[in-house]
Steps between C-alpha positions, in 0.01 A plus 500: 500500500210529739423795728545430864214396723391712798672250736827523299482879499463511880795268532711781350404757767834476686709543185657832405288700250749448217493124549115499518486683164749255348305192605169654380648599166659158453156340561365725218776405262682834507747698705500815711740657251265430211201637683694803612594599145356829379199514273537557126819302447527489121671155478204316650259321261159656446271424796783428740448826687137406573606154608767632731259756644254222589781288653627802686150571650459133592837491678418816684158363601660175622739698719207689650350164611792428729440612859779629719400567859133481385548760225553458122835602355474876431473657155824701563690183587375319190582811292858505635560139404370557141658843463174691439268739675261378766206663314587290198488185718166613655344551158634168371365310798158662470489425122602136570229466768238637258612250236487217752146601590407500134428872479733698278319820592694783664359653816 
């Protein structure tokens, strides 16, 4: 699967938030349910939590790239779709942006 391009992401702007999340997750080869699962699930193979965490942050970042009425989708709206706190989404998006920029340093 390939992540969506900026043009493809903007094409989703009129969709309901749940549908946007589903399309983004599908493009990443996962599902909203899988990314919404809680951390520390014992049945996952070693390293899966890190992998899911990175996919989760990428999906959240992609949702933030979509503009509705000139504004990105809010952190609380993304958090609602993925059944988590908005501060968790904010931290994940910032971490993903640092990794994209090539700096793993924390502010």
